KOLLOTOR-899938 format. One line per 3 residues: their letters; for each residue y negated, z negated, x negated of C-alpha. Coordinates in pm, 1 decimal. Layout:
residues N
a) Y Z X  ...
//
This chain:
residues 260
mkt) 855.9 2643.2 3438.2  629.6 2946.9 3415.1  516.6 3073.9 3075.7
qtv) 149.1 3027.1 3167.0  210.7 2662.2 3258.4  389.3 2595.5 2928.3
ski) 102.9 2758.1 2737.5  -151.4 2537.5 2913.3  49.6 2222.1 2829.9
lag) 78.2 2316.9 2462.2  -292.8 2394.3 2444.6  -372.7 2056.7 2597.3
laa) -150.6 1875.5 2345.9  -315.8 2058.0 2056.6  -661.1 1960.1 2182.6
llc) -548.9 1598.0 2218.4  -415.5 1587.7 1863.4  -744.4 1717.4 1731.2
tip) -924.3 1421.0 1888.2  -701.1 1156.6 1724.3  -862.3 997.5 1413.3
ava) -692.8 1080.4 1083.0  -479.6 778.4 994.7  -208.0 843.9 738.4
qvd) -19.6 708.9 443.9  0.2 989.3 190.4  128.6 929.3 -160.5
lqi) -23.3 1130.4 -441.9  138.6 1084.9 -781.3  -69.9 1168.6 -1089.2
rsr) 24.6 1172.1 -1455.6  -291.5 1068.8 -1639.1  -439.1 1299.6 -1903.2
qlp) -447.2 1172.0 -2259.0  -783.6 1070.5 -2399.4  -858.9 1164.4 -2763.5
gwd) -693.6 910.6 -2992.1  -393.3 848.9 -2761.5  -188.7 580.0 -2937.0
lra) 101.1 382.6 -2789.7  85.8 138.0 -3082.7  -273.3 30.5 -3016.4
reg) -331.7 -333.9 -2924.2  -582.3 -236.3 -2655.1  -597.2 42.8 -2399.0
rce) -814.5 185.9 -2126.7  -809.5 440.1 -1844.9  -1087.7 628.7 -1670.3
vkv) -976.4 673.8 -1309.3  -1162.7 916.8 -1083.1  -1063.1 973.0 -720.5
wvd) -1228.0 1105.1 -407.0  -1185.7 870.5 -109.0  -1278.2 898.2 257.7
nra) -1244.6 561.8 439.8  -955.9 361.9 281.5  -716.8 421.9 -7.0
evr) -502.1 228.7 -254.0  -465.7 317.3 -621.0  -158.8 187.9 -806.4
mrg) -113.5 218.5 -1181.2  215.1 184.7 -1369.9  293.5 330.6 -1711.0
dri) 128.9 672.1 -1738.2  141.2 729.0 -1361.2  -132.9 676.5 -1103.6
fvr) -33.1 662.6 -736.6  -298.9 720.3 -469.5  -214.8 627.0 -110.1
tle) -446.3 730.3 171.0  -450.0 455.8 434.4  -722.7 594.2 662.9
gsr) -936.7 906.7 667.2  -898.3 1239.5 489.9  -649.2 1266.1 208.8
ahn) -770.8 1116.3 -119.2  -735.4 1329.6 -431.8  -755.5 1301.2 -806.9
eds) -1079.1 1390.5 -989.6  -945.7 1405.5 -1346.6  -812.1 1061.0 -1449.5
qcs) -732.3 999.5 -1817.7  -604.7 716.3 -2040.3  -594.4 617.0 -2407.2
qsl) -228.6 511.5 -2370.3  27.3 430.2 -2101.5  -18.9 97.9 -1929.0
pln) 240.4 -123.5 -2104.5  548.9 -195.0 -1895.3  604.6 -556.2 -2000.5
ava) 315.1 -681.3 -2213.3  -24.2 -669.1 -2037.6  -303.0 -926.7 -2060.5
dfr) -673.4 -945.2 -1974.4  -659.1 -653.8 -1729.6  -1010.2 -568.7 -1608.1
vnq) -1166.4 -314.2 -1370.8  -1524.8 -194.9 -1414.4  -1664.5 28.5 -1138.4
lag) -1865.1 326.2 -1265.6  -1937.7 528.7 -950.6  -1894.6 512.8 -572.6
rsr) -2110.5 384.0 -290.0  -1872.7 107.0 -179.0  -1709.4 -169.7 -376.0
inl) -1377.2 -132.7 -556.0  -1145.7 -434.1 -533.3  -868.1 -533.1 -776.0
vqp) -596.9 -661.2 -542.2  -336.5 -740.0 -808.1  -341.3 -711.7 -1187.4
pnr) -22.3 -589.8 -1357.7  221.8 -869.8 -1435.2  594.4 -928.3 -1464.8
gnn) 624.7 -1029.4 -1100.0  506.4 -687.3 -976.5  673.5 -476.2 -1246.6
fta) 339.6 -441.1 -1425.8  187.5 -237.4 -1143.3  -187.5 -270.1 -1090.2
lie) -321.1 -232.6 -735.2  -684.4 -135.9 -670.5  -824.3 -92.3 -319.3
ied) -1113.6 135.5 -224.5  -1279.8 109.7 115.6  -1547.4 370.9 172.0
qqg) -1746.9 241.7 469.7  -1965.3 548.1 522.1  -1862.1 881.7 662.9
ggd) -1787.2 1192.3 462.8  -1612.5 1042.7 161.3  -1738.9 988.4 -191.9
nya) -1632.9 1020.2 -554.8  -1521.2 690.8 -707.8  -1481.6 620.1 -1076.8
fev) -1372.8 303.8 -1253.3  -1259.1 204.7 -1600.0  -963.0 -27.2 -1649.3
twr) -904.6 -202.7 -1979.8  -628.4 -427.3 -2113.1  -488.1 -572.3 -2430.0
aep) -142.8 -662.1 -2555.5  -14.9 -1010.8 -2488.3  -57.3 -1249.6 -2783.8
nvt) 317.5 -1272.2 -2837.0  380.8 -898.1 -2801.9  551.4 -886.3 -3142.2
nsp) 817.1 -1127.1 -3012.3  866.0 -961.4 -2673.8  1059.5 -645.2 -2581.6
apf) 905.2 -309.9 -2662.9  609.5 -281.8 -2422.3  697.4 72.9 -2317.6
fde) 1064.6 21.8 -2232.8  1074.8 98.1 -1859.5  1327.3 -149.8 -1721.2
vra) 1297.3 -18.1 -1364.6  1359.1 341.4 -1470.6  1656.3 237.7 -1685.5
cqd) 1802.2 51.1 -1387.9  1754.3 348.0 -1154.1  1907.6 589.0 -1406.1
lvr) 2222.4 376.3 -1429.8  2252.5 341.4 -1051.4  2201.0 715.8 -1001.8
rrf) 2471.9 800.4 -1257.2  2720.1 571.1 -1080.9  2628.1 716.2 -741.9
qaq) 2680.2 1073.2 -861.8  3009.6 980.0 -1027.4  3131.6 860.3 -686.7
nga) 2985.3 1140.8 -474.9  2966.8 1449.7 -696.5  2682.8 1671.5 -810.2
gay) 2600.5 1786.8 -455.9  2481.2 1439.8 -352.3  2155.6 1284.5 -466.3
ldf) 1978.9 950.6 -455.5  1601.5 906.9 -414.3  1432.4 576.1 -497.2
dnf) 1119.3 422.6 -349.2  830.6 414.3 -598.3  824.5 38.1 -640.9
adr) 1087.8 -229.4 -697.5  1097.2 -610.1 -693.6  1169.2 -820.9 -997.4
qgq) 1302.0 -1176.9 -1004.7  1458.6 -1417.3 -1250.7  1821.8 -1509.8 -1217.1
dnd) 1725.2 -1875.4 -1170.9  1502.6 -1791.5 -867.1  1255.4 -2055.4 -984.8
rmg) 970.0 -2063.2 -733.2  662.6 -2271.8 -673.1  588.9 -2429.6 -338.8
ngn) 359.7 -2146.6 -229.7  640.1 -1891.0 -267.0  507.7 -1725.4 -581.9
rrn) 733.0 -1676.7 -879.9  670.3 -1933.6 -1149.8  833.1 -1714.2 -1412.7
srn) 1048.6 -1414.2 -1333.3  1227.1 -1431.5 -1668.0  1531.7 -1655.8 -1681.2
nng) 1597.2 -1895.5 -1967.1  1884.4 -1678.3 -2089.0  1662.8 -1368.8 -2113.0
tem) 1786.0 -1182.8 -1804.8  1609.2 -1056.9 -1494.5  1714.1 -901.2 -1165.6
irg) 1551.0 -582.3 -1039.7  1596.6 -486.6 -674.2  1481.0 -182.9 -480.6
qgt) 1549.7 61.2 -200.7  1615.2 430.5 -164.3  1785.6 702.7 33.8
ars) 2122.6 865.0 -39.0  2200.4 1214.6 87.4  2484.8 1459.8 77.8
rde) 2558.1 1781.5 264.5  2706.3 1588.3 558.4  2540.7 1245.9 557.5
srd) 2221.9 1048.7 490.3  2197.6 670.2 445.5  1949.9 405.2 333.9
vty) 2040.7 227.0 11.8  1956.5 -97.0 -164.0  2021.3 -133.7 -536.6
sct) 2003.2 -407.3 -797.8  2038.4 -439.4 -1172.4  2062.3 -720.7 -1424.0
idt) 1839.9 -659.2 -1726.3  1878.2 -812.4 -2072.4  1507.5 -848.8 -2153.9
srn) 1568.7 -957.2 -2512.2  1767.0 -641.8 -2601.1  1604.9 -385.2 -2370.7
rvi) 1922.9 -285.6 -2191.6  2073.1 -281.2 -1842.4  2372.1 -512.7 -1815.1
sgi) 2486.5 -407.5 -1467.3  2375.1 -195.5 -1174.6  2507.4 -158.2 -818.6
yry) 2407.2 8.6 -491.0  2492.9 -69.2 -128.0  2445.0 125.4 194.1
tge) 2241.9 -28.5 476.1  2187.7 63.4 839.4  2348.2 343.0 1035.7
asr) 2448.2 673.2 881.6  2289.9 999.0 992.6  2565.1 1260.6 997.4
sfg) 2604.3 1633.2 1048.1  2924.9 1804.4 1161.4  3095.7 1779.8 821.7
ntr) 3370.9 1533.8 726.1  3250.1 1421.8 383.2  3125.8 1062.5 370.8
lr) 2907.1 899.9 110.9  3089.9 656.4 -114.8
//
């Protein structure tokens, strides 16, 4: 094929790509700034979240992290979000969202609760072109029985992932690494469910829960998808056990080393 012909084909492809609407799923992870008076011991907390959105985006909140996912349109970005404390990781009640700015409505899809690992999900759909700045305030308070529950800022998911990662590296050496998806599922050992499929109570009678998630394992010679699970003692804030398993087909290079 002549060089001129190839150049014309590439130019045509580039023009075609420019005409395709921007539809993407881009994760932006933000660590919220601390408002004056930051206090993890306070019984109530609030965050001021400010993001720029063009078309559709999701905002997830967990701990002191804010995740912005662009679903359609130009990439959303942070406009200086700040909080009075981290969103508690196991003791949230009366979670509210109050919109402060933005030309379209903000929708609270799910409040943080034990079933979703205390991850709030807010959806923004900007129905006019060009994008706009959105601002909303979220507030919460500690559960009434917070003094009898585990420390609200013990991150059970992170503790589980840390244990699984240590066991993976012990098997595969320092050259291999394990990446986890941002969000995990939580369920009680008794798997008690209501008829509509929702969890009645993810905490088992004996004070244990199961956390499950996914990730990707990589080494110099191989890459594989991974599922992991941990059993958590919720009364003592500790991980009882943690395992990982490989799923799907392996993607390999020319080396001989296999993931274990």
